[in-house]
SERO-4910 file (N, C-alpha, C, O; in steps of 0.05 Angstrom, whole numbers):
BEGIN
 pado doro    nc1    nc2    nc3   cac1   cac2   cac3    cc1    cc2    cc3    oc1    oc2    oc3
  Met    A   4095  -2196    324   4085  -2206    292   4079  -2186    282   4069  -2167    294
  Gln    A   4086  -2187    248   4087  -2168    231   4048  -2177    209   4035  -2195    198
  Gln    A   4046  -2151    215   4021  -2158    192   4023  -2169    172   4046  -2164    164
  Asp    A   4009  -2187    152   4003  -2180    128   3998  -2169    108   3974  -2164    107
  Asp    A   4011  -2161     85   3993  -2136     77   3973  -2152     59   3959  -2138     45
  Gln    A   3969  -2178     58   3950  -2192     40   3919  -2192     66   3898  -2185     56
  Thr    A   3919  -2195     83   3901  -2195    103   3879  -2172     95   3880  -2148     89
  Pro    A   3851  -2194     99   3824  -2183     95   3822  -2173    118   3825  -2179    142
  Glu    A   3812  -2142     94   3801  -2119    128   3768  -2127    141   3745  -2133    133
  Ile    A   3779  -2124    158   3756  -2137    176   3721  -2119    185   3714  -2113    207
  Gln    A   3709  -2117    166   3679  -2102    164   3673  -2099    184   3684  -2112    202
  Pro    A   3650  -2079    190   3643  -2087    220   3612  -2107    206   3603  -2107    182
  Glu    A   3601  -2122    232   3573  -2139    224   3551  -2117    235   3546  -2106    256
  Asn    A   3540  -2116    202   3513  -2093    208   3487  -2121    208   3480  -2135    189
  Asn    A   3478  -2122    230   3456  -2148    248   3426  -2130    228   3406  -2145    228
  Thr    A   3422  -2107    214   3405  -2100    215   3395  -2098    168   3401  -2081    151
  Pro    A   3380  -2121    166   3387  -2120    144   3378  -2098    128   3361  -2084    139
  Glu    A   3384  -2090    103   3380  -2066     79   3354  -2075     65   3352  -2092     48
  Ile    A   3330  -2054     81   3312  -2058     66   3308  -2040     48   3316  -2017     48
  Ser    A   3288  -2061     24   3302  -2045      1   3278  -2021     -6   3256  -2019      3
  Ala    A   3292  -2006    -24   3260  -1987    -35   3231  -1991    -42   3212  -1977    -34
  Glu    A   3231  -2009    -56   3205  -2025    -65   3195  -2032    -27   3175  -2021    -20
  Asp    A   3207  -2046     -9   3187  -2052     16   3188  -2036     34   3177  -2042     56
  Lys    A   3210  -1999     30   3199  -1978     51   3163  -1960     29   3143  -1948     37
  Ile    A   3168  -1964     15   3148  -1961    -13   3126  -1975      5   3111  -1962     20
  Ala    A   3124  -2003      3   3095  -2009     12   3089  -2000     44   3067  -1995     54
  Thr    A   3112  -2001     57   3111  -1992     78   3094  -1970     94   3082  -1971    115
  Leu    A   3101  -1941     66   3089  -1933     78   3056  -1913     60   3043  -1893     63
  Glu    A   3055  -1933     44   3035  -1931     26   3010  -1950     44   2986  -1948     40
  Ala    A   3021  -1963     58   3008  -1983     79   2997  -1959    103   2973  -1956    107
  Gln    A   3018  -1945    115   3014  -1921    134   2996  -1900    124   2981  -1890    140
  Leu    A   2994  -1891     98   2988  -1877     74   2950  -1882     94   2938  -1870    112
  Ala    A   2944  -1911     73   2925  -1917     75   2914  -1919    104   2892  -1931    106
  Glu    A   2923  -1910    126   2916  -1932    151   2907  -1889    149   2886  -1878    143
  Gln    A   2921  -1884    154   2916  -1849    152   2898  -1832    138   2895  -1808    142
  Gln    A   2886  -1845    123   2865  -1840    106   2837  -1852    120   2815  -1842    118
  Ala    A   2845  -1874    134   2822  -1889    131   2814  -1867    152   2797  -1850    150
  Ala    A   2834  -1874    175   2823  -1851    203   2813  -1829    202   2796  -1824    219
  Val    A   2821  -1801    176   2812  -1783    176   2782  -1792    165   2762  -1782    175
  Leu    A   2780  -1812    141   2750  -1818    151   2726  -1825    160   2702  -1820    158
  Tyr    A   2748  -1842    178   2722  -1860    203   2722  -1818    220   2704  -1807    233
  Thr    A   2747  -1807    212   2744  -1790    242   2720  -1762    226   2706  -1751    243
  Lys    A   2717  -1753    203   2696  -1740    179   2675  -1755    185   2660  -1741    197
  Ala    A   2665  -1783    181   2643  -1791    186   2627  -1791    214   2603  -1786    214
  Asp    A   2643  -1798    243   2636  -1791    266   2630  -1758    261   2607  -1750    266
  Gly    A   2647  -1743    254   2637  -1707    267   2615  -1709    244   2604  -1688    248
  Glu    A   2602  -1722    222   2578  -1723    198   2554  -1725    225   2538  -1709    234
  Asn    A   2561  -1754    229   2546  -1758    250   2541  -1746    272   2518  -1743    280
  Ile    A   2565  -1736    286   2546  -1717    315   2531  -1691    297   2508  -1682    300
  Arg    A   2547  -1684    283   2525  -1665    259   2499  -1666    264   2488  -1654    283
  Arg    A   2487  -1683    246   2468  -1698    233   2441  -1704    269   2418  -1698    271
  Arg    A   2461  -1720    291   2439  -1712    317   2449  -1695    332   2443  -1695    356
  Ala    A   2463  -1680    324   2447  -1648    330   2433  -1632    318   2420  -1615    330
  Met    A   2433  -1635    295   2414  -1622    281   2376  -1635    279   2356  -1622    272
  Asp    A   2380  -1667    289   2360  -1675    296   2344  -1673    320   2322  -1681    327
  Asp    A   2365  -1660    333   2358  -1662    367   2353  -1631    366   2345  -1623    388
  Ile    A   2356  -1610    349   2357  -1588    345   2318  -1584    335   2301  -1573    349
  Glu    A   2316  -1593    318   2292  -1603    307   2274  -1613    317   2253  -1602    310
  Lys    A   2271  -1633    332   2262  -1649    359   2243  -1632    385   2221  -1634    396
  Ala    A   2272  -1614    385   2266  -1589    408   2249  -1574    397   2227  -1573    409
  Arg    A   2250  -1557    372   2236  -1541    362   2216  -1553    360   2203  -1546    380
  Lys    A   2198  -1572    345   2182  -1584    348   2170  -1591    367   2146  -1594    362
  Phe    A   2177  -1597    392   2166  -1610    417   2168  -1590    437   2171  -1594    461
  Ala    A   2166  -1572    429   2179  -1554    459   2155  -1543    473   2154  -1546    497
  Leu    A   2136  -1533    463   2101  -1530    475   2093  -1560    478   2074  -1566    463
  Glu    A   2101  -1576    488   2078  -1602    482   2075  -1603    516   2054  -1609    528
  Lys    A   2102  -1595    529   2087  -1586    557   2065  -1569    560   2042  -1571    567
  Phe    A   2082  -1549    551   2051  -1512    555   2028  -1530    551   2011  -1534    569
  Ser    A   2025  -1544    524   2006  -1553    514   1981  -1580    522   1957  -1584    517
  Asn    A   1997  -1589    532   1985  -1613    552   1967  -1604    577   1948  -1616    587
  Glu    A   1985  -1566    589   1982  -1562    606   1951  -1537    604   1944  -1525    624
  Leu    A   1936  -1532    575   1923  -1517    565   1903  -1535    562   1880  -1525    560
  Leu    A   1906  -1559    562   1886  -1587    549   1859  -1584    574   1835  -1583    570
  Ala    A   1878  -1582    604   1857  -1589    621   1845  -1551    622   1825  -1554    636
  Val    A   1845  -1528    617   1827  -1499    606   1811  -1514    593   1788  -1516    601
  Lys    A   1824  -1533    558   1811  -1529    535   1781  -1545    550   1760  -1533    547
  Asp    A   1781  -1569    565   1767  -1589    575   1748  -1575    593   1725  -1584    599
  Ser    A   1760  -1549    603   1735  -1537    630   1714  -1527    613   1690  -1530    612
  Leu    A   1737  -1511    597   1713  -1485    575   1685  -1510    560   1660  -1504    559
  Asp    A   1699  -1535    552   1682  -1556    535   1653  -1558    556   1629  -1553    553
  Ala    A   1668  -1569    577   1646  -1578    593   1628  -1555    597   1604  -1560    592
  Ala    A   1633  -1538    603   1609  -1514    603   1594  -1505    593   1572  -1498    600
  Leu    A   1610  -1505    563   1582  -1510    539   1560  -1537    535   1537  -1534    526
  Ile    A   1570  -1558    542   1561  -1566    542   1526  -1580    569   1512  -1599    563
  Ile    A   1523  -1564    593   1514  -1565    616   1495  -1539    593   1503  -1519    581
  Glu    A   1464  -1553    593   1441  -1536    592   1422  -1516    606   1412  -1494    603
  Ala    A   1420  -1541    623   1399  -1516    646   1410  -1510    672   1408  -1523    693
  Thr    A   1427  -1482    667   1443  -1475    694   1434  -1446    696   1418  -1433    682
  Asp    A   1450  -1439    720   1440  -1410    715   1467  -1385    714   1490  -1395    716
  Val    A   1465  -1361    713   1483  -1345    708   1511  -1350    734   1534  -1352    725
  Gln    A   1507  -1351    756   1515  -1356    777   1536  -1382    778   1558  -1382    789
  Ser    A   1522  -1405    761   1536  -1428    760   1553  -1423    738   1575  -1431    744
  Tyr    A   1552  -1413    711   1567  -1404    692   1593  -1387    701   1616  -1395    695
  Lys    A   1588  -1359    718   1606  -1352    734   1636  -1368    752   1660  -1372    750
  Asp    A   1610  -1373    770   1636  -1399    773   1653  -1420    763   1673  -1428    776
  Gly    A   1643  -1431    737   1650  -1437    717   1673  -1422    705   1696  -1430    700
  Val    A   1662  -1399    702   1686  -1386    683   1716  -1377    712   1739  -1385    710
  Gln    A   1709  -1368    726   1732  -1372    749   1736  -1399    756   1755  -1399    772
  Ile    A   1729  -1419    751   1742  -1448    764   1763  -1445    733   1788  -1446    738
  Thr    A   1759  -1443    718   1774  -1442    687   1798  -1419    680   1817  -1419    665
  Ala    A   1786  -1400    698   1813  -1370    698   1834  -1386    722   1858  -1385    717
  Asn    A   1829  -1397    740   1844  -1405    753   1859  -1421    749   1880  -1418    762
  Gln    A   1857  -1449    728   1867  -1463    726   1881  -1445    696   1899  -1458    686
  Leu    A   1877  -1430    687   1891  -1414    664   1921  -1399    682   1944  -1401    675
  Ser    A   1908  -1384    705   1924  -1371    724   1949  -1398    728   1973  -1394    723
  Ala    A   1941  -1415    735   1959  -1445    738   1977  -1446    723   2001  -1449    728
  Val    A   1968  -1443    706   1988  -1457    677   2005  -1443    668   2023  -1453    655
  Phe    A   2002  -1408    671   2020  -1379    664   2033  -1384    687   2057  -1381    683
  Asp    A   2030  -1388    706   2053  -1392    735   2073  -1404    731   2096  -1396    732
  Lys    A   2062  -1432    725   2079  -1457    718   2103  -1456    698   2125  -1467    701
  Phe    A   2092  -1436    670   2108  -1436    652   2125  -1405    645   2136  -1398    624
  Asn    A   2122  -1388    680   2135  -1368    680   2121  -1351    663   2134  -1330    658
  Ile    A   2099  -1353    651   2083  -1322    651   2069  -1312    661   2050  -1323    671
  Ala    A   2075  -1284    663   2060  -1261    684   2053  -1239    678   2063  -1225    661
  Glu    A   2032  -1234    692   2009  -1204    676   2028  -1178    678   2049  -1180    690
  Ile    A   2022  -1154    668   2026  -1136    666   1999  -1121    665   1983  -1122    647
  Asn    A   1998  -1102    694   1973  -1087    702   1979  -1064    719   1971  -1058    742
  Pro    A   1997  -1049    699   2008  -1026    707   1998  -1001    711   2003   -981    698
  Ile    A   1975  -1003    741   1958   -983    735   1979   -973    765   1992   -986    782
  Gly    A   1975   -936    761   1981   -926    780   2018   -937    775   2027   -942    798
  Asp    A   2042   -944    753   2066   -946    753   2076   -919    730   2062   -912    710
  Lys    A   2093   -911    734   2108   -898    714   2104   -917    678   2109   -940    672
  Phe    A   2096   -897    662   2107   -903    646   2119   -911    629   2125   -895    612
  Asp    A   2127   -937    626   2146   -943    611   2143   -963    585   2131   -985    585
  Pro    A   2166   -942    548   2149   -946    533   2159   -982    527   2148   -994    508
  Asn    A   2184   -998    549   2190  -1021    540   2163  -1041    541   2155  -1054    522
  Lys    A   2147  -1041    574   2137  -1056    575   2096  -1056    562   2078  -1073    558
  His    A   2098  -1023    558   2062  -1009    561   2056   -996    534   2076   -985    524
  Gln    A   2047   -995    528   2038   -983    494   2018   -961    507   2001   -971    522
  Ala    A   2018   -925    502   2009   -909    506   1978   -917    468   1974   -925    446
  Ile    A   1973   -911    481   1945   -922    464   1940   -874    472   1949   -864    452
  Ser    A   1936   -865    480   1920   -842    483   1928   -828    517   1926   -842    537
  Met    A   1935   -805    519   1945   -785    539   1929   -771    554   1927   -749    542
  Leu    A   1912   -768    580   1896   -747    593   1901   -729    605   1921   -728    620
  Glu    A   1881   -707    600   1889   -677    620   1886   -692    647   1882   -715    651
  Asn    A   1888   -674    662   1878   -673    709   1873   -706    706   1850   -714    710
  Ser    A   1895   -725    700   1874   -749    717   1902   -767    730   1909   -791    727
  Gly    A   1913   -747    742   1937   -753    751   1967   -739    755   1975   -718    744
  Glu    A   1983   -758    774   2002   -751    754   2020   -752    737   2020   -776    732
  Pro    A   2042   -739    720   2042   -732    688   2063   -766    687   2078   -778    702
  Asn    A   2052   -769    666   2072   -799    664   2062   -822    675   2076   -843    676
  Thr    A   2038   -820    685   2032   -845    712   2013   -860    692   1997   -846    679
  Val    A   2013   -890    687   1998   -903    678   1961   -900    694   1959   -901    718
  Thr    A   1938   -897    678   1913   -896    686   1891   -907    689   1874   -909    707
  Gln    A   1894   -914    662   1881   -934    658   1898   -961    637   1919   -956    625
  Val    A   1883   -994    637   1899  -1001    630   1870  -1015    604   1848  -1019    614
  Leu    A   1874  -1020    580   1854  -1026    558   1859  -1058    557   1843  -1076    556
  Gln    A   1882  -1057    556   1887  -1094    549   1914  -1102    564   1933  -1093    552
  Lys    A   1920  -1119    587   1940  -1126    594   1953  -1139    582   1946  -1155    565
  Gly    A   1983  -1132    591   2005  -1150    575   2013  -1166    597   2005  -1166    621
  Tyr    A   2037  -1186    578   2039  -1214    591   2075  -1210    581   2084  -1195    564
  Thr    A   2087  -1224    595   2123  -1222    599   2124  -1256    598   2104  -1268    606
  Leu    A   2145  -1269    590   2155  -1291    592   2176  -1287    597   2188  -1267    589
  Asn    A   2189  -1312    620   2206  -1311    639   2220  -1272    635   2243  -1268    625
  Asp    A   2201  -1251    643   2212  -1233    642   2220  -1221    612   2234  -1202    611
  Arg    A   2212  -1231    592   2206  -1215    566   2180  -1219    555   2163  -1237    553
  Val    A   2184  -1185    547   2153  -1185    543   2146  -1197    513   2157  -1198    491
  Leu    A   2122  -1205    523   2104  -1223    500   2092  -1203    484   2101  -1201    462
  Arg    A   2068  -1184    492   2062  -1173    485   2043  -1138    512   2022  -1136    525
  Pro    A   2059  -1125    509   2063  -1092    514   2026  -1088    525   2008  -1090    508
  Ala    A   2021  -1080    560   2004  -1078    549   1982  -1043    554   1981  -1026    572
  Leu    A   1970  -1047    532   1960  -1021    526   1942   -997    543   1919   -998    553
  Val    A   1954   -984    542   1935   -966    567   1941   -941    564   1962   -936    552
  Met    A   1925   -916    576   1916   -886    571   1952   -875    604   1959   -881    627
  Val    A   1958   -863    587   1964   -848    615   1958   -813    611   1950   -801    591
  Ala    A   1968   -804    640   1962   -783    656   1985   -762    630   2006   -771    620
  Lys    A   1976   -736    625   1993   -729    613   1999   -694    635   2017   -678    629
***
């Protein structure tokens, strides 16, 4: 069998319809709009997280002393009660002051406030502030007298102890 020169050529079938340039542009514009919306959402979400974190930090700063303050109220109440009593003797005032001092010490213990009372210790410029040096009062560079106790908060010096040191 011979082939006829006039036989039409067989073209392969293309099952995918040809997408026009306008359709491609519309699809890409839709994808772009979708991505822009996602970026804006992510940006807004990040901004909300940042704002909430700043609010939390501000509240923490503002109310950091709330627990400590509530504990001090009992000490204040004891002092106020002592001032109201009219007919008392010195011993009852002394007992009241001792109870109040014990309450205050309990608050200090609860919040890790420790007393620096370094009599007999070596002078430490990180914890002590020397007011003067005394001649012939003991081993050199040793704290001989405490004029004002110091305090630490979680091992950080709040106030150094004012001391006199042996020369």
